[in-house]
N, C-alpha and C positions, 0 to 999 in steps of 0.2 A: 560235637553231637554224639559222640561215643563210637566205639568201635563198630557197633551194629550197622552204622550209617556209612562206613568208609566206602564199601563196595558200592552202594547205591549212589553216593555222592560222584564217584567217578564215572559211573554209567550215566547218571543224568547229565554231567557235563559235558560227556563225549556225545549225548544225544542233543543236545541243545544248539540253537544256531538263532540267527536274526535276520529277518527278510526285510528288504526295503523296495518300494516301489516309486518309479519316477516317470516322468514323461521324456520322450526323446528330446535331446539337446539340454536336458537339466542334469543337475549333478546327481551322481549314483545315489548318494544317501539323500533321497527326495522327502518330501514332507510326510510320506507314508511309510509306516515301518510296524512291525509286530515281532512276536517270537515264534519259533518253530520247533518241530521235532524232526530229527534226521532219521528216515526209515530205512535208507541205504546210502553209504558214502559212495560206493562205486559198483554200479551207476549211481548217480546223485539223485535221491528221492526225497522230498521234504513234505511235511504236513504243517500247516500253519493256518492262521486264522484268516477268515475271508472278508473282513471288514475293510482292510486297506485296498481292496478292488472295487468297491462301490463307485467311486467316482470315475472309473474307467469302463463301466458298462455300457455297451451299445444301446441297449434297450431302455436304460435308465436304472435307477435305484429300485424303482418299484417292482422289478422284476423279481426282486428276492422275496417279497411277499405275494407273489401271485400264486393262485391256487393250483396246486398241484407240482409248484416247482420244487424239485428234489435236487437236480444237479443242473449245471450249466457247462457247455464244452468250453475249452480254452479260448476258442475264437470269439466267445462273447465279450470280451474286452476288446478295446480299441487297439488299433494298430501301433500307436505311439507309446503302448505300455512297455516299460523297462525294470526288469526284475533282477535282484541281487541278492545273493545268500552268502553271509559270513558266518564261519563256524571256528571253533579252535582246532588245533592240531590233535590227530590221534594220539593214543597213548604211546605209540610206537616213535612219535614225532617229538619235537621239542618242546614237550610239556613242562611248565615251569621256568623255560627260558625268560629271559627278561632283556628288555631294552629301555633306554632312557627316552623319555619325551616330555612335551609339556602341553596337556590338553587346554582348551578354551572352556575351561568348565569353572562355573561361578559357585563358590560355597560360601554361605554367610559366616561372618566371624560370630562367634560365641561372645556373649556380653562379658566384659572383664577382661579379655584377652588382647594384648597387644599384638597387633599384625607383627609376623617376624619376616625375615628375608625369603624371598622365594626359593623353594627347595625342589631340587628333581625327585622324580618317583621312580619307582620300578613297576613295570606293567607286564603282563602275560604276552607273549607272542601270539598273534592271531593270523589265520590265513587271510591273504587279500580276499576282496569281495569277489564271488564267482557268480557268472551271469546265470540266469535260469528263465525257464518260460513256463507258462500256466498250462497245466494239462486239463484241468477241471476244478470247477466250484461245486461244492455238495454241502446239504445240510443232513441233520438227522431228523427224520419225521417224529420219532418217539421223543426226542429231546423237546421238540415245539409243542406236543401233545400235552407233556407234563408242566411245561412251563406255562401254557394257557390254563391248565387246572390250578396250578399253584397261585399265579399271579393274577390271572384273570382281569376283571374290569378295574382292578386296583392299579394295573401297570400305570395308566395315564396319570392317576392322581396321587399315589402314594409312593410307588416305586419308580426308581431311576437307575440306570445302569450305564450312566455316563462316566467319563473318564476325569470330570472335574466336579469340583464340590457344587451342590445345588445353587449356592449363592453367586458362583462366578458366572460371569457373563459367556454364553455358548450360544450359537446360532440354532435356531429351532430346527432348520434342516439338517445339521449337523447330528444333533441329538436323536431325531427320527431315523438317519441312516445308522447310527450305532445300534438302536433297537431292531432295525431291520436286519442287520448283518449278525445279529447276537449269536446265533446257531449256525453259521455258516463258516466252512473251513475250505482250504484250497489244498490241492495237490500240486507239487512244482516238480519238474525235471531240472536239475543241475547240470549245466554243461561243463564237463571235464575234459582237459587235454589228455593225450594217452598217458602222459608222464604222470598228470595229476592222478589219474584213475588208478594208476600202479601204486601210488604212495597211499591213498586214500583207502585203506582197507580196516576200518573201525569194526568194533564189535556189534552184532546183530542186537536189535531192541526187541524184547518178548513183552506181550501185552496180557494183562490181567483179563479173564472172562467177566462179564456183567455180574455183579453180585457176589463175586470172589472176595471182596474188601468188605469187611464189616464196619459199621460206625463206631466211632472211636479208635481205629486204627491210625497209627501214625502215617503222615505222607510227606513227600519232599516235592517242593515246586522248584522247577529250574526255568527262569524266563530272564529276558533282559530289560529291566526298568527303562522307560522312555525309548525302547525301540532301538533304531540305528544310532542314537545319539551317544557319542563316545563309548564304543563297544569294547575299547581296550580297558575301561574301568566297569561297565556295566554288564558286559555279555555273561550269559549264564550265572546270573545271581540266584543264590539258594535261599528258600524260605521253608521253614518247617511247621506244620500244623497236624490237625487230624481230619479224618473223615467225618463231617459234622453231621451231615443227613444226605438221604439217598431218595430220589424219585424217579425210577427207571434209569435212563442214561443221564438224568439231570442230577448232578451232586453238587455238595458245597462243602468247602473247607474253611477253617479259620487260619490257615496260613495267609500272611501279610503278603499281599501283591500289590503291584503299582500299574499305572498306565504303561503300555508297550509290552507287559507280559501275556497279552492276548495270544493265544496259540502256544504258549510254553506248556512243557511237558510236567505232568504230575506223576509221581513214583513212589513205589513202596519199598520197605526195607526187605522184606522176604516175600518172593525171592528176590534177591538184590538188583535194584533199578528196573523192576518191572513197570512199565507204562500203564497207569490206571486210566488217565483221563487228559484232557487238553484245557488250558483256561479259555473260558467263554467270556467272563467280565470280571475283571480284577477288583472292581469297586461296586458296591452295592449299597443304594440309599433308600430309606423308607422314612416318609414323612419328614424329609430334609434332614434325615440323622444318618450317618455312617454306620452301618450294621456289622462291621468287622468280618464280613463272611465273602467268599469269592465264589462265583458260580463257574461250573465245570462241566464239560461234557465229556462222558465216558468214551474210552479209546476204542473198546471192542465193538459196539454197535456203529460207531463212525466208520471204522474201517472195513466193516460188512458192507456199509453203504458206499465205500470208496470200491469195493470189489464188485458190487453190482453195477455201479456207474461205469467202470473199466470195461465191463462184459459188453455193455449196451453201445459204448463209443468206440472201442477197439475190439469188436467181435473176431477179428483175424488173429489176433496174438494173444498169449497169455504170458507174456514176458513181464510185463508191468505188475501184474496181478502177483506174479511169483515173487517178487521183490518186497512184497508187504509182509510185515512181522508176524509170526504166528501167536494164538493165544496160548498162554502157560498152560501146560496139562493136556491140552486138546490132542496132540499126535502121540502122547505118551500115556493116556488113560483119563481118568476123571479129573475136571478141574479142582484145584486146591479150594474148599471152602471153610474158611475161618469163622467160627461163631462168634469171634471177639470177646471183650471183656465182659464177664457176666453182669457187672453194675451197669453196663449200656442199656439194659432192659428194665431197670428198677424204678424207673420214673412212671408215674400215672397221670392221666388227664383227670382234672376235677373240674366238674361244672356245677355252678350253683346260680340258676335262673340264667341270665344272660351274661354273667361273669363266669370267666373260666381261667384256670392257672394250672400250675403243675403241683404234684405231690410225691411222696414216696411211702411205700408200705414199710412199716417197722413191725408188723404182725400180719398174720393171714386175713385179719379182719379188722386192721387198724391202720389208718393213713394219716400222716401229717402233712398239712399244707400251711398257708399263710393265712392269717385273720382276714386280710383284705380281699382273698379269694372267696372265703365262705365266713361272713362276718357275724352271723346269728346262730346261737345255739338252738338245738332242735331243728335247724333248716335241713331240708332233704337236698342231698347233692347226688350226682352221678359221677361214678369214678370209671374211668375206661383204661384198662391196661393195653400194652402195646403188643405188636405182632411178635412171633409167629401166631399166637393165639389171643387174639383180640376179644375181650368180653366187657360188657357193661354192667356194673353192679350198684345198685342203690345203697345209699347209706344216710347217716344223719349226722349234723355236727353235735358232739358231746360236750365239747368245749371249746372256748374262743378265748384268748385273751382281751382284756378291757382297752379301749382306744388309747388310754393313758399309759398302757404297758409298754416298755420299751422292745419286748419280744412279740414279733408279729407272726402268733401262731395260732393254729385251729387244729382240732383232732377230730377225725372222722371215724365212725364206728359203721362196718359195713354188714349188710344183711346176709352176705355168702362170703365164703373164702376167695381170696385172689388166688388163682391157680397159676403155675407156671411164671410167678413173678418173683424174682430171687429177694429174699430178705435180708438186707445188708447187716454186715456185722458193726456195731457202733465203735468208733474209734476212741481211745482213752487218753491220747496224747496227741500233740499237733507240732509239727516241725516246719518252721518258717524257711521258705525256699524249695520245698517239695513240689514234685509235679502233682497237679491235680486236674481234675475234670468236673464239668458241671453238664447235667442232663436235665433238659426241661423242654417244655412245648413253645419256647417263645419264637417269635417271627413268623410261624406258620400254624401254629395251634395242632389241630389233629390232622390237618391235610396229609401229612406225610411223616407223622411220628414225632417223638421228641429229638431234638437236636443235641449233639455233643460238642462242646467246646473246651480246650485245653488252657493250661497256665499253669501258673505257681502259687503257692500259698504265699502272698507276700507280706502279710503282717498277721500277728495273733495278739489282740488287744485284750489286755488283763487288768481286772480290778482286784486288789487284794491277793494277787498271785493267782486268780481264777480266770481263765479265758471267758470273755463276754462277747466277743466279736472276732470274726475271721475277715480277712480281705484276699481277694484273689484277682489275678490277671485274666482269667476266662472272660471271653464274651458273653454277656448276660443281658438279655433282652425282655421287653414286656411278655408276660405270658411264662416266665421262667420261674417266676416267683413261688415258693413252696418246693421247688426242685431240689434234688439232692446233689451234695457236693462230696466227691470221693477222692481218696489218695490212689494216685495210679499205681504206686508200688504196692500197696497191701490191699488195695481194693474195698479198705474200710468207709463207713460213712462218716464224714468229718462234719458236716453240718447242714441245714436247711438255708436255701437262698432266700433273702429277704427283699433286697433291691439293689440296683445300680445307682450311679451317681448323676445327678442333675445340677447344672449350675443355673440357679433362680435369676442371676443377672442377665445371662445371655440366652438362657433357655436351651443351652446345650446339654446333650446327654452323653456319658462317658461309659461305654458298654464295658470297657476293661477296668474298671474300677467299680466292685461291687462289694456287698457285704453279705455274710452269713451268721446264722446263730450257731454257735457250737453245740454239737449233739451233746456234749457233756453237760451241757445246761439242762437239757430236756430228758436225758435217758433215765434217770432215777425216777422221775414222775411218770414217764410213760410206762416204764416196767412195773410200777406199783400199780397203775390204773389197768394194764393188761392182766395182771394177775387178781385184783380185787374189785375193779370197776369202781374204786374210790377216786373222786376228783380232788381229793385235799391236796395232792402233791402237785397237780397241775395248777391249782389255784394260788399255789404259792409264788408262780411266776408274776402274777399280778402284784405282788408286794416287792419287786426288785428294788434294790437299794438305790438312792439317788445317784451315786457316782456311775451306775449302770445307765441310768435315764439320760446322764450328760454325756456318756459316750456315743448312745445311740442318737442323740439330737446333735452330734458333731459339734459339741461345744468343748470350751476348755473349762476345767474345773476351776471355780472361784477360788482366787487367791486368798489366803489367810489375812483378814483384816489387821493392819499394823495396831500394836497396842500404844495406847496413849502414854506418853512420859509424864504426864501432869500427876 
């Protein structure tokens, strides 16, 4: 991950843990488990996801959705609840130590490989599970408010946040429980012996203030896939992505997460290992399709809710609240406010009647989008810029490629200048494997501004030595069409997003395989039009060569017919 992440990785692993819940008389690693964040090692204090406590609630699961329910005391769960927390040793302990073992883990054989003899493996030493007690359950009211605004009535019909695929069998009650507990978290006290308390002196976690991390900023997620299953392999697994979108304390990241990472910590690189959020839902599905985004709850407002709840439940003592980590910068001055990469604000929303999509400003009064967003020349469209200064400007489509053209492009001329929208520098060269980002209004439209997803430039397809198609591994969704593709290193505009991939035989959509039109195809014609208002260069796009059309139809070029020997 690079040197900039070394400190963050160490801090994330030191703050990660796994929490398991069981009933008295059952194995410690019960059927309910999740990830968590260590707020204090001595005395032990852990924040984890609240979903695993739903089966133990005395008043039933419905209490989580009761009006005004913000927190519940620890005794709201049944007496037979047994909790255990497992974490890695501190940096002063035997980190990196190894021992031999043989887990009961099933790994399917890869096709074409012969199974070999069983081999021993080396695993990290882990502390034995420590008993814990539930101090309180709590939710973040602002998280729920933004969740209702973004998903609203669509939740039941289009959106699912279950930890299994939509086609997998899952009990309806289980799915409802997961939705009820989505924004609930739990504060646990970990019981340590005096000897253990003296040994467990780990570094303190710092918390990023809400709004301090901008869209597009890199993030590191630390969680344990599958919870308490095989922690010697899965404990504190790392995943990297970016902050894709923000709606108050409801955050989205494109970092890959799996079931069991609920409650895992999300950290920044600068300041190293600063806690940004906790995982609320690792898998999100829309219209039965995996969208490749993970739902997060910001840590700062969540910890403020913890302090408020502790003040009401334990008014006579401030000891617990004193253990909660501080927000970065608050005791030492103003919080750090990173403006983020300038290209993150370059996308605009394009509305043409009932159709909407994304676009990018290539001049103060010129926007490029996709033909299928604004298909008719002379059509009036509304272009909206993004915060902090959101404006809506009318324009008209001055050019749209023909339906038969492989390049799905439309050009919009605006009635006024787009102010405070960065005009990107067009790239002249492309480098396969370079880090890239897509900015577009996929998934949520204008509800919370454009989303940013990250990946690499996986392929540059050329015809006669000229790039005609770009492929990336960024997550691209419906509504992102027409949005910009940027180089993370240079910040230059690489291309215009045209589509993701759909398997017509199965109906499956693959958001991480998508296609963009190289800006080098468009830039000469756009520059000529911007200077002369002559559409001649743009109309040349409709006369693309047949090999280019073949590429965009995802077809193989026809082989040359064999010559007759007669």
